[in-house]
Phi, psi and omega in degrees: 000312180288325178297319176294321178295322175294319176302314184296316182293324173298318175303310181297323177293320173299325181291334179291340178293324178292316176304314179301318176294321180292325183266006182055045179255079187254149351284145187294319181298343178290320175297320179295317181292323177293327173294320176300318178298314181298317180298310178303315182295319179297318177303311183293312182293313181300320182294316181300310182287338176283325175293323178297319182293321179293320178303310182298317180294326179289320177293333182280344181283143181286323181236165178261114178296154180289338185270001184287329177295332176294319178299319182292325177293322175293324183294341175296335186258012185295322177299323177291325178295313174301315178299315180296316179300316179296314182295325185280335191243321195223011181296324178292326174295323177295319181296316178298318178301315178286338173295313180300317178297315182292322175299317177299312179299316179297323179294317177296321178294316181296320178298318179295322177296320179293320180296316179293322177298314179297318178297316177296321181295321181294326179279321185247335183089358176271138184265142167048050182291309183292321179296320176294323178294316176295325179294316175300314180300313182297320176296320179295315178288325179287355182287344174299145171292160186296323178296317180290325179290320176298316180299317177292320179296313180296322178296315178300310182295321177292320175301317177295322179297315181295318176303315180293323178295314179291333174288324178285337185260000000 
């Protein structure tokens, strides 16, 4: 049963790549890493507040039950429990959420660039200066082969993930 759920979740995650292409939210792995950042943050914050709640519950009791040390031993694994629950149930929804956010932001950036280009054209008569500059920059950066670009992207995202993890702890 769990194996089928894991396979289903992996299929849903792979399907989000198609959604990202349809919504022009590129690169797709940026949405995946944002979902991972959110997942790690939720696990850390949720674990902390669960430990606080257990501590408050223990302090509110008049006597200390014999089963409370077992609760604390289980509570040590709460971050992994939260992580597993999020990965099994909602990680694809997080990715879709970030795909929508990235698509919205990219659309607004393109509208802004077009407005600035039109404003600049009305002032100087030169067409698409900003768009052409972005195109030149994109061609320069896009000149890397795909393996090198993926390695650079994944290195950047893993570095950001480690930075965010260290920042949250």
